[in-house]
N, C-alpha and C positions, 0 to 999 in steps of 0.2 A: 144213755147218763148210766154210773156207775153207781151201783145198789148195795149198800153194806146189808150180810146177811147171816142169821143162825137158824138153818131150819131145820135142827134135831135136837128139843128143849122140851123136858118131862118137867108134869105138876106134880102137888100134893096126891093126884089122882094114883098115879103109878105107886104100888108098892116100894119100890126100891127108890124109891126117890124121897127128900124130906119134907116135911112136915112145911118148911119156910118158905118152899116152891110153890106159892100161891100163884094163880090168876096175874093178880095184882103186882105181885111180887115182883115176878118175872119178868114180868111187861115191864114194868118201872124202870128196873135196873137195866134192860137191854138197853131204853132208850139212854138211861144214866152215859150206857158207855158206848152209845154212837150208834148200834144197831140200826138202820131204816125200815128192815122188814125180817121177820121172825116166825116161826110156824110151833105151835103146841103139836106134840106129838108122844103123847103118852101109850103107853103099851094097848092095845088091842080096845080102847074106846077114845072117842071123841067128846066124853061128856063136860069135860071143862072148859073146851075151844068158846064157848058163846062168851062166856066171862070173861074168857084174855082176848077175845076181841074189843067187847066193849071197856076193855081196859084199856086197849090198844087205841082207840079214838080217844079218849080222852086222854090219854098221852105223846098223841102224836108220832104213833108208829103203825105200823102194819102188821098188822098179824093173820096167819096163814091157817086155817081149820086143820089138822093134821093128826096122823094116827103113826106110832109104830108097831106093825102086827105082824105077830109072829105068825110065818105059817106054818100047814101042818109037818113041815121038815125042819122047823124050827128054825128058819131062817127070818130074820129079823130086814124088814122092808119097812122103810121111809114111803108113807101115804099122803100126799097134798092135795085138796079139795078147793076149786071154785067159790063154792059157796058153804054156807053152812046148811043148810038142807042136806046136800048130798053127804055132807060129812055125818050129821047127824044118822042117815039111812046106813049110810053104809056101817055106821059105828053099829045101829041097831043087829044088823046084818052080821056081823061078824060077832056078836054077843050070843046070839041064835046059835053059833056053830063050836063054841067052844063049853069045854069039858065043865059041867055044873059045879065045879069044884067051890065050895065056901072058901073066902080069905079067913086065915086066922095070923090077925095083925098084931099078935104078940110073935110071932116067927116072919110073916113074911112083911110087917108092917102095913099100917092107913092107907086106905082106898078113900081119898075124901072130896068131894064135890064140893065145888064151892061156889059164890058170885065174883063179880068185879071188886066188891068192897072187901071179900074176906071173909065172911059170913057163907058159916059151913051149914052145905046145904041138907048131906046126906052120907052116909058111903054106899061106895060100889059092893054088895055081899060077894060076889062070885072071884073070885082070885085069877085077875087080869095077866099075869103072865106064863097061863098056860098057851100049848098051840092049838090055832085056830082050824079049821077044816078046810082052808084056800090053800091051794098048792102052787108053789113057783111059779107053775105054768100058767096058770089062768089069772092070776092076781093082778096081771098089766090089765087085761082086757074088762077084769069087772071091776077096777079102780075107774077106770076108763069110762066106764059107765052109768058108775056115780059123778060124772063131772071133774076128774080127777087124775094126778097124774103120780107114779112111784116108782121107787128106785131100791135097788137091795143096802143095806146099811153097811158101814164101818167092815166093809170087805177084807180088810188087812187083820182082822182080828183073827184070834184064834177058835172064838167060839160063837154062834147063833152069827154066821156071816155064809154068804153064798159060800163063797169058797172054801170056809171049814166045813162046811156040813156037808157039799154036796159036790166039793173038788175043781168046779168049776162056774164059770161066767160064760155064755153061750148067746149069740144074736138070738137064736129062737128064745131066748127067753121075754123080747119084746122092750125090753130097756134100753130108753136114751139115754140114762143120767147114772151114775153112783158114787155111794160117799166111801172118802175113804179118811179112816183117822185123822187127826194133826199130827201124829208121828207116823204117818204110815207114808211108805216107800212106792209113790204113784211109777215111778220109771220100771221099778223091777216089775212090779207088776202087770205093767202094759208088755213087758218082754216076756213075759210067762202064757197072757192072757192078752191076743192082741187089739182084740174087741174091746177093748178099754180106750184103745187110741181114736177110737169114733165116736164115742161119748162122752156127755161131760161130764167132767170130774168136782163134787162139792166135799166141801170141809165143814163140818160142823161140829159141836160143842159136845150135843148128847147129855148134857148138863141135868144134873139128879139133885146138883146143891147149888147154893146160889154163888160159891165161889169156884166153883167150876164153868158158869157163865164166860164168855170170851168176850174180849172189845172187839169195838168194828177195825176188822184188817182184812178183812176177804169180801169182794165184791163180786156182782156179776152186771154185762153191759143188758141192763134192759129197764123198764119204765114201773114206777113204784104204786102197783098196783095187783092185786090177786089173778085179775086175770092174765095180765101184761106176762106176769114172771111164771104161772102156769105156761103158759103158750111158750115163754122159752125154752122151760125144762121140756116141753114137748118138739123142740123144732120147730114150732108153724112161727 
């Protein structure tokens, strides 16, 4: 079946996202816009994923627990998990290895931990946008160990992408998928980096505010459940 998706969305836990991006708001707007499966991918944390998944159950939309990891090379990598337990354990692992820099909401923005009913449960005190201790060469195996799949985010961008920061994307990195921004030129990218020709290419919103969320336009050929989606991205 064709499945409308958006696998890169930030909630109000990401300091660079608007506070209106609560789990309830983003999940229900995605459902209104016709999306069938989305992923919540906050910077270096999965702490709002449980709330988003519960909101998704009520709204009739599949929500994949995820994260936008910042590797030690400052490359952004989307990580998606089959189960909330694996996502939560990976989140704890990542947070144990990021610099203990205290967030300054007046400069970086708030990092709100929410429930599915828009209630604030607390704030994450550690700044989530710093680089983790995980290398791009290790991230695929580590995420797989937590029951997930990962892939480099917005590879066409001039910052925080595998190409801008490392100048390359290679088979040795172990990725089966890559994400290109909505305006990215995949034909030009593939001509320069032929490995992309053998990879699945996804395009998601990377929404940090409600106005940036995308209507249902792009689809994958897979069943609408998290396990099938993860296996599809892993080429299983």
